[in-house]
Backbone as CSV, one residue per row, in Angstrom:
resi,resn,N_x,N_y,N_z,CA_x,CA_y,CA_z,C_x,C_y,C_z
1,MET,-6.919,-9.959,18.958,-7.964,-10.846,18.513,-8.053,-10.792,16.982
2,TYR,-8.396,-11.943,16.407,-8.517,-12.056,14.950,-9.898,-12.573,14.562
3,PHE,-10.342,-12.165,13.376,-11.581,-12.669,12.797,-11.208,-13.508,11.579
4,ASP,-11.869,-14.623,11.378,-11.591,-15.497,10.250,-12.604,-15.250,9.136
5,VAL,-12.116,-14.796,7.981,-12.972,-14.585,6.816,-12.320,-15.300,5.639
6,ASP,-13.036,-16.226,5.059,-12.514,-16.973,3.898,-11.124,-17.533,4.150
7,ASN,-10.946,-18.106,5.323,-9.682,-18.735,5.715,-8.515,-17.731,5.791
8,MET,-8.866,-16.472,6.038,-7.858,-15.445,6.266,-8.176,-14.786,7.611
9,LEU,-7.135,-14.522,8.388,-7.339,-13.869,9.677,-7.228,-12.357,9.509
10,ILE,-8.139,-11.642,10.172,-8.149,-10.182,10.106,-7.982,-9.645,11.522
11,GLU,-6.935,-8.887,11.722,-6.638,-8.316,13.040,-7.729,-7.313,13.442
12,GLN,-8.140,-7.376,14.677,-9.189,-6.506,15.203,-8.866,-5.026,15.029
13,GLU,-7.588,-4.689,15.060,-7.179,-3.285,14.939,-7.641,-2.639,13.625
14,LEU,-7.864,-3.431,12.586,-8.306,-2.864,11.307,-9.706,-2.251,11.418
15,PHE,-10.449,-2.674,12.439,-11.789,-2.124,12.686,-11.744,-1.028,13.756
16,GLU,-10.797,-1.135,14.675,-10.750,-0.207,15.809,-9.884,1.018,15.551
17,LYS,-8.739,0.815,14.884,-7.856,1.945,14.602,-8.483,2.798,13.492
18,LYS,-8.248,4.081,13.574,-8.759,5.020,12.577,-7.598,5.510,11.727
19,PHE,-7.884,5.752,10.428,-6.787,6.090,9.524,-7.320,6.747,8.263
20,VAL,-6.738,7.903,7.902,-6.973,8.553,6.616,-5.660,9.233,6.240
21,CYS,-5.090,8.833,5.103,-3.808,9.439,4.678,-3.919,10.957,4.720
22,ASN,-2.878,11.575,5.273,-2.835,13.026,5.405,-1.569,13.525,4.695
23,LEU,-1.646,13.544,3.380,-0.459,13.869,2.580,0.078,15.273,2.805
24,THR,-0.771,16.179,3.241,-0.262,17.527,3.503,0.669,17.527,4.706
25,SER,0.511,16.557,5.604,1.401,16.452,6.765,2.612,15.568,6.511
26,CYS,2.372,14.369,5.989,3.478,13.410,5.862,4.237,13.567,4.547
27,LYS,3.621,14.207,3.552,4.237,14.443,2.244,4.564,13.150,1.482
28,GLY,3.904,12.027,1.859,4.174,10.766,1.173,5.450,10.095,1.624
29,ALA,5.790,10.277,2.902,7.057,9.761,3.433,7.211,8.261,3.302
30,CYS,6.101,7.508,3.244,6.208,6.053,3.154,6.870,5.599,1.865
31,CYS,6.905,6.446,0.861,7.547,6.113,-0.425,9.054,6.386,-0.408
32,VAL,9.522,7.103,0.601,10.933,7.475,0.619,11.679,7.010,1.870
33,GLN,10.950,6.592,2.892,11.600,6.113,4.114,11.457,4.605,4.224
34,GLY,12.220,4.027,5.114,12.170,2.583,5.315,13.507,1.951,4.999
35,ASP,13.549,0.632,5.146,14.819,-0.058,4.962,14.884,-0.897,3.679
36,ALA,13.823,-0.827,2.861,13.799,-1.574,1.598,12.739,-0.970,0.686
37,GLY,12.706,-1.469,-0.546,11.656,-1.055,-1.462,10.321,-1.655,-1.034
38,ALA,9.283,-1.346,-1.775,7.946,-1.871,-1.473,7.857,-3.332,-1.899
39,PRO,7.291,-4.194,-1.036,7.089,-5.595,-1.436,6.279,-5.662,-2.732
40,ILE,6.678,-6.574,-3.611,6.047,-6.685,-4.925,5.996,-8.170,-5.312
41,THR,4.932,-8.563,-5.972,4.806,-9.955,-6.394,5.454,-10.145,-7.761
42,TYR,5.696,-11.401,-8.114,6.283,-11.669,-9.433,5.317,-11.300,-10.551
43,ALA,4.016,-11.488,-10.312,3.020,-11.069,-11.319,3.062,-9.555,-11.505
44,GLU,3.235,-8.805,-10.405,3.334,-7.353,-10.509,4.615,-6.936,-11.231
45,ILE,5.691,-7.678,-11.018,6.939,-7.393,-11.731,6.708,-7.525,-13.238
46,ASP,6.058,-8.629,-13.639,5.766,-8.837,-15.068,4.917,-7.684,-15.613
47,ASP,3.870,-7.307,-14.856,3.000,-6.211,-15.291,3.781,-4.903,-15.437
48,LEU,4.653,-4.625,-14.459,5.456,-3.400,-14.518,6.377,-3.416,-15.729
49,GLU,7.049,-4.535,-15.941,7.973,-4.628,-17.069,7.236,-4.477,-18.398
50,ASN,6.040,-5.049,-18.483,5.253,-4.947,-19.718,4.676,-3.553,-19.953
51,ASN,4.529,-2.762,-18.884,3.957,-1.416,-18.987,4.992,-0.314,-18.784
52,LEU,6.242,-0.686,-18.645,7.288,0.284,-18.279,7.374,1.440,-19.257
53,SER,7.208,1.187,-20.536,7.314,2.283,-21.506,6.228,3.340,-21.282
54,ASN,5.095,2.937,-20.725,4.016,3.885,-20.415,4.230,4.628,-19.100
55,ILE,5.030,4.032,-18.213,5.296,4.615,-16.896,6.515,5.534,-16.918
56,ILE,7.481,5.227,-17.777,8.741,5.989,-17.835,8.540,7.495,-17.920
57,PRO,7.585,8.008,-18.736,7.421,9.472,-18.792,7.046,10.105,-17.448
58,TYR,6.567,9.319,-16.507,6.151,9.840,-15.206,7.266,9.767,-14.166
59,LEU,8.351,9.104,-14.494,9.443,8.916,-13.538,10.336,10.149,-13.438
60,SER,10.978,10.311,-12.295,12.011,11.338,-12.161,13.257,10.857,-12.893
61,PRO,14.164,11.758,-13.240,15.420,11.326,-13.884,16.175,10.306,-13.014
62,GLU,16.162,10.515,-11.704,16.852,9.581,-10.784,16.183,8.217,-10.794
63,GLY,14.854,8.225,-10.846,14.121,6.972,-10.895,14.400,6.204,-12.184
64,LYS,14.422,6.935,-13.292,14.735,6.302,-14.593,16.121,5.665,-14.549
65,ASN,17.113,6.412,-14.019,18.478,5.894,-13.931,18.544,4.628,-13.082
66,ALA,17.865,4.644,-11.939,17.889,3.497,-11.030,17.293,2.266,-11.719
67,ILE,16.194,2.460,-12.433,15.532,1.336,-13.109,16.355,0.856,-14.295
68,GLU,16.995,1.784,-15.012,17.869,1.388,-16.128,19.030,0.542,-15.632
69,LYS,19.562,0.888,-14.444,20.714,0.155,-13.885,20.304,-1.177,-13.272
70,SER,19.175,-1.186,-12.539,18.837,-2.350,-11.708,17.558,-3.065,-12.085
71,GLY,16.783,-2.517,-13.002,15.478,-3.116,-13.293,14.425,-2.580,-12.331
72,VAL,13.234,-3.147,-12.369,12.128,-2.621,-11.559,12.109,-3.161,-10.139
73,PHE,12.948,-4.184,-9.853,12.953,-4.764,-8.506,14.336,-5.293,-8.148
74,TYR,14.497,-5.609,-6.856,15.667,-6.333,-6.367,15.196,-7.248,-5.244
75,MET,16.059,-8.156,-4.819,15.715,-9.077,-3.741,16.218,-8.483,-2.421
76,ASP,15.325,-8.371,-1.437,15.710,-7.775,-0.147,16.446,-8.785,0.727
77,VAL,16.726,-8.409,1.983,17.493,-9.268,2.891,16.762,-10.579,3.200
78,GLU,15.445,-10.600,3.042,14.665,-11.820,3.279,14.450,-12.595,1.978
79,ASN,15.180,-12.197,0.932,15.096,-12.812,-0.393,13.689,-12.727,-0.994
80,GLU,13.062,-11.585,-0.758,11.745,-11.293,-1.329,11.887,-10.129,-2.311
81,PRO,11.130,-10.124,-3.393,11.238,-9.007,-4.354,10.613,-7.726,-3.820
82,VAL,11.317,-6.625,-4.038,10.847,-5.286,-3.642,11.207,-4.305,-4.754
83,THR,10.506,-3.170,-4.794,10.771,-2.185,-5.832,12.180,-1.601,-5.693
84,THR,12.753,-1.271,-6.814,14.092,-0.676,-6.866,14.091,0.673,-6.135
85,LEU,15.208,0.968,-5.502,15.368,2.236,-4.780,16.338,3.157,-5.521
86,ILE,16.208,4.435,-5.247,17.163,5.429,-5.750,18.220,5.609,-4.680
87,GLU,19.444,5.170,-4.979,20.574,5.273,-4.049,20.227,4.749,-2.657
88,GLY,19.489,3.645,-2.605,19.168,2.996,-1.325,18.150,3.730,-0.469
89,LYS,17.448,4.721,-1.041,16.513,5.508,-0.233,15.109,5.463,-0.820
90,ALA,14.734,6.429,-1.616,13.366,6.543,-2.142,13.077,5.456,-3.177
91,CYS,11.814,5.049,-3.267,11.386,4.126,-4.299,11.657,4.757,-5.659
92,ALA,12.145,3.970,-6.597,12.460,4.479,-7.937,11.221,4.994,-8.659
93,PHE,10.039,4.551,-8.232,8.792,4.977,-8.868,8.192,6.219,-8.200
94,SER,8.889,6.758,-7.192,8.369,7.947,-6.506,8.765,9.208,-7.266
95,THR,7.837,10.163,-7.276,8.085,11.468,-7.875,7.567,12.515,-6.899
96,VAL,8.007,13.746,-7.047,7.576,14.808,-6.148,6.809,15.846,-6.951
97,ASP,5.593,16.185,-6.489,4.796,17.172,-7.217,5.176,18.594,-6.824
98,ASP,4.495,19.569,-7.374,4.820,20.980,-7.139,4.629,21.406,-5.683
99,ASN,3.852,20.638,-4.929,3.605,20.944,-3.514,4.557,20.188,-2.587
100,GLY,5.528,19.501,-3.174,6.487,18.748,-2.354,5.936,17.435,-1.838
101,ILE,4.844,16.955,-2.423,4.233,15.698,-1.996,4.697,14.577,-2.920
102,VAL,5.155,13.484,-2.319,5.626,12.333,-3.082,4.434,11.565,-3.625
103,LYS,4.490,11.281,-4.906,3.434,10.516,-5.589,4.065,9.291,-6.243
104,CYS,3.222,8.341,-6.619,3.676,7.119,-7.280,3.503,7.275,-8.798
105,ALA,4.588,7.143,-9.539,4.528,7.255,-10.996,3.672,6.156,-11.604
106,ILE,3.698,4.971,-11.006,2.883,3.854,-11.509,1.412,4.230,-11.406
107,GLU,1.019,4.724,-10.219,-0.383,5.090,-9.998,-0.795,6.273,-10.869
108,THR,0.084,7.257,-11.023,-0.239,8.429,-11.829,-0.479,8.028,-13.283
109,ALA,0.375,7.166,-13.826,0.185,6.682,-15.209,-1.129,5.912,-15.315
110,TYR,-1.446,5.133,-14.292,-2.701,4.347,-14.285,-3.908,5.278,-14.249
111,LEU,-3.885,6.272,-13.362,-5.006,7.204,-13.240,-5.179,8.053,-14.490
112,ASP,-4.058,8.322,-15.173,-4.105,9.059,-16.447,-4.512,8.158,-17.618
113,LYS,-4.784,6.878,-17.312,-5.163,5.877,-18.335,-4.070,5.671,-19.384
114,LYS,-2.828,5.836,-18.983,-1.696,5.596,-19.871,-1.118,4.196,-19.671
115,SER,-1.448,3.572,-18.530,-0.945,2.251,-18.200,-2.082,1.422,-17.623
116,SER,-2.009,0.113,-17.838,-3.059,-0.774,-17.321,-2.731,-1.333,-15.941
117,VAL,-1.592,-0.949,-15.392,-1.165,-1.497,-14.092,-1.192,-0.399,-13.029
118,ASN,-1.800,-0.726,-11.885,-1.830,0.205,-10.760,-0.637,-0.087,-9.847
119,LYS,-0.459,0.762,-8.840,0.677,0.591,-7.934,0.621,-0.770,-7.239
120,PRO,1.760,-1.250,-6.728,1.779,-2.563,-6.079,0.742,-2.677,-4.963
121,ILE,0.238,-3.882,-4.806,-0.752,-4.164,-3.762,-0.247,-3.708,-2.397
122,SER,1.039,-3.967,-2.101,1.553,-3.627,-0.773,1.458,-2.129,-0.508
123,CYS,1.582,-1.315,-1.548,1.464,0.144,-1.409,-0.005,0.548,-1.316
124,HIS,-0.820,-0.041,-2.164,-2.240,0.315,-2.209,-2.940,-0.044,-0.903
125,LEU,-2.541,-1.154,-0.293,-3.154,-1.608,0.965,-2.585,-0.927,2.210
126,TYR,-1.469,-0.231,2.077,-0.817,0.313,3.275,-1.736,1.264,4.043
127,PRO,-1.864,1.148,5.378,-1.021,0.477,6.365,-1.409,-0.958,6.702
128,ILE,-2.228,-1.588,5.871,-2.489,-3.011,6.069,-1.354,-3.791,5.418
129,ARG,-0.845,-4.760,6.145,0.163,-5.679,5.630,-0.404,-7.092,5.659
130,ILE,-0.014,-7.906,4.700,-0.408,-9.302,4.656,0.765,-10.107,5.214
131,LYS,0.532,-10.776,6.330,1.559,-11.593,6.987,1.124,-13.053,6.959
132,LYS,1.981,-13.916,7.462,1.665,-15.342,7.595,1.657,-15.698,9.076
133,LEU,0.657,-16.466,9.491,0.598,-16.997,10.847,0.253,-18.469,10.680
134,HIS,1.222,-19.306,10.974,1.097,-20.736,10.694,0.878,-20.890,9.193
135,GLU,-0.222,-21.430,8.773,-0.466,-21.602,7.334,-1.491,-20.604,6.795
136,LYS,-1.915,-19.667,7.632,-2.937,-18.708,7.198,-2.341,-17.350,6.909
137,ARG,-2.985,-16.654,5.956,-2.617,-15.260,5.731,-3.353,-14.422,6.770
138,VAL,-2.706,-13.358,7.208,-3.263,-12.491,8.241,-3.158,-11.042,7.772
139,LEU,-4.246,-10.299,7.876,-4.225,-8.866,7.595,-3.986,-8.147,8.907
140,VAL,-2.915,-7.361,8.958,-2.548,-6.666,10.190,-2.360,-5.165,9.907
141,PHE,-2.512,-4.384,10.967,-2.252,-2.946,10.908,-0.778,-2.725,11.186
142,ASP,-0.064,-2.089,10.258,1.356,-1.813,10.416,1.523,-0.405,10.968
143,GLU,1.853,-0.328,12.233,1.971,0.978,12.875,3.367,1.560,12.605
144,TRP,3.402,2.754,12.039,4.660,3.416,11.693,4.491,4.881,12.059
145,GLU,5.437,5.417,12.773,5.308,6.770,13.325,5.061,7.834,12.256
146,ILE,5.555,7.638,11.027,5.312,8.637,9.986,3.829,8.747,9.633
147,CYS,3.051,7.741,10.031,1.601,7.761,9.751,0.780,8.320,10.919
148,ASN,1.443,8.871,11.938,0.690,9.469,13.058,-0.314,10.525,12.587
149,PRO,0.050,11.403,11.626,-0.945,12.372,11.142,-2.163,11.689,10.507
150,ALA,-1.951,10.558,9.840,-3.069,9.824,9.226,-3.964,9.210,10.309
151,CYS,-3.355,8.738,11.388,-4.140,8.180,12.493,-4.956,9.282,13.172
152,GLU,-4.353,10.464,13.333,-5.065,11.588,13.940,-6.232,12.042,13.066
153,LEU,-5.994,12.149,11.751,-7.059,12.557,10.840,-8.169,11.505,10.813
154,GLY,-7.796,10.250,10.784,-8.784,9.173,10.806,-9.620,9.207,12.068
155,GLU,-8.961,9.497,13.192,-9.667,9.612,14.478,-10.662,10.760,14.434
156,ASN,-10.224,11.901,13.904,-11.119,13.059,13.812,-12.323,12.786,12.918
157,LEU,-12.084,12.044,11.831,-13.156,11.750,10.879,-13.911,10.447,11.215
158,LYS,-13.379,9.715,12.211,-13.981,8.455,12.670,-14.082,7.413,11.536
159,ILE,-12.974,7.266,10.791,-12.935,6.304,9.685,-11.962,5.184,10.029
160,PRO,-12.483,3.958,10.192,-11.602,2.814,10.488,-10.659,2.513,9.320
161,VAL,-9.539,1.910,9.643,-8.525,1.576,8.636,-9.156,0.851,7.446
162,TYR,-9.947,-0.186,7.728,-10.472,-0.990,6.624,-11.404,-0.190,5.715
163,LYS,-12.149,0.762,6.273,-13.054,1.573,5.427,-12.258,2.538,4.558
164,PHE,-11.173,3.092,5.087,-10.330,3.963,4.286,-9.740,3.184,3.113
165,LEU,-9.486,1.908,3.327,-8.848,1.078,2.302,-9.855,0.200,1.549
166,LYS,-11.067,0.661,1.437,-12.131,-0.081,0.751,-11.716,-0.484,-0.671
167,GLU,-11.244,0.478,-1.461,-10.898,0.205,-2.858,-9.807,-0.863,-2.988
168,PRO,-8.656,-0.715,-2.294,-7.636,-1.761,-2.446,-8.058,-3.108,-1.860
169,LEU,-8.851,-3.107,-0.785,-9.318,-4.381,-0.243,-10.189,-5.097,-1.264
170,LYS,-11.047,-4.356,-1.947,-11.883,-4.962,-2.993,-11.013,-5.400,-4.173
171,ARG,-10.010,-4.605,-4.508,-9.103,-4.958,-5.612,-8.427,-6.303,-5.357
172,VAL,-7.982,-6.507,-4.122,-7.216,-7.708,-3.800,-8.101,-8.903,-3.455
173,PHE,-9.128,-8.663,-2.642,-9.894,-9.792,-2.094,-11.324,-9.893,-2.603
174,GLY,-11.810,-8.860,-3.277,-13.145,-8.921,-3.853,-14.205,-8.243,-2.992
175,GLU,-15.321,-7.946,-3.630,-16.456,-7.237,-3.012,-17.040,-8.024,-1.825
176,GLU,-17.195,-9.327,-1.990,-17.808,-10.133,-0.927,-16.961,-10.123,0.334
177,PHE,-15.651,-10.216,0.161,-14.736,-10.183,1.298,-14.889,-8.855,2.050
178,TYR,-14.909,-7.745,1.296,-15.063,-6.432,1.932,-16.400,-6.344,2.654
179,ASN,-17.459,-6.844,2.043,-18.784,-6.837,2.685,-18.772,-7.647,3.978
180,ASP,-18.024,-8.751,3.994,-17.890,-9.539,5.223,-17.194,-8.728,6.315
181,MET,-16.230,-7.903,5.920,-15.556,-7.035,6.894,-16.546,-6.025,7.466
182,CYS,-17.424,-5.501,6.636,-18.450,-4.553,7.114,-19.368,-5.231,8.127
183,LEU,-19.690,-6.485,7.888,-20.547,-7.238,8.819,-19.848,-7.456,10.153
184,ILE,-18.544,-7.699,10.116,-17.781,-7.862,11.356,-17.861,-6.587,12.184
185,GLU,-17.650,-5.427,11.517,-17.711,-4.160,12.255,-19.102,-3.945,12.846
186,LYS,-20.119,-4.283,12.086,-21.489,-4.146,12.562,-21.727,-5.013,13.793
187,ASP,-21.227,-6.254,13.750,-21.351,-7.166,14.903,-20.590,-6.615,16.099
188,MET,-19.405,-6.054,15.868,-18.613,-5.484,16.953,-19.382,-4.325,17.596
189,ASP,-19.984,-3.486,16.761,-20.746,-2.336,17.283,-21.945,-2.796,18.107
190,SER,-22.626,-3.847,17.659,-23.802,-4.317,18.408,-23.405,-4.918,19.748
191,ILE,-22.221,-5.525,19.818,-21.747,-6.084,21.093,-21.408,-4.952,22.060
192,LYS,-20.823,-3.854,21.548,-20.471,-2.705,22.407,-21.709,-2.042,22.980
193,ASN,-22.796,-2.009,22.192,-24.008,-1.312,22.621,-24.908,-2.207,23.365
């Protein structure tokens, strides 16, 4: 079932599924596994290229080499732009901290106030993906086995996917859109009771 908010469909699972990233368990595997880089918009490519000198100090040597050779993105099999990979595996912007947890160099530079650009929307919103259904955009829950620890933690803490992703949802769609999502959950709860 889907809910329509501002001409966008929202999958019911975003309210029912529970999710809280559990980096101590997954170690940031979503940045290193998969079959392509992270989806990225052309506006984000421009922002990355304009801020690259501020992000470079946060990159691993392998990430720097990959970006020097290929740039910040490539076109995937569906001819969509995605972040550059290191030898076809990890995102070129991924780094590993002292605890073995993969972090995003773009986000780290942003949080350190060294860069004005945050990580790509597709990463910030994950596990929500923006898909197309007919002519409408649809927000869906992307189920991936590496996120099982996040689903378990979310279940224990009773935090729905959309609430965990409050900040990126507001970043992309605005405060009013997020508030409308809160109203949907409230309506769902009143129907259950």
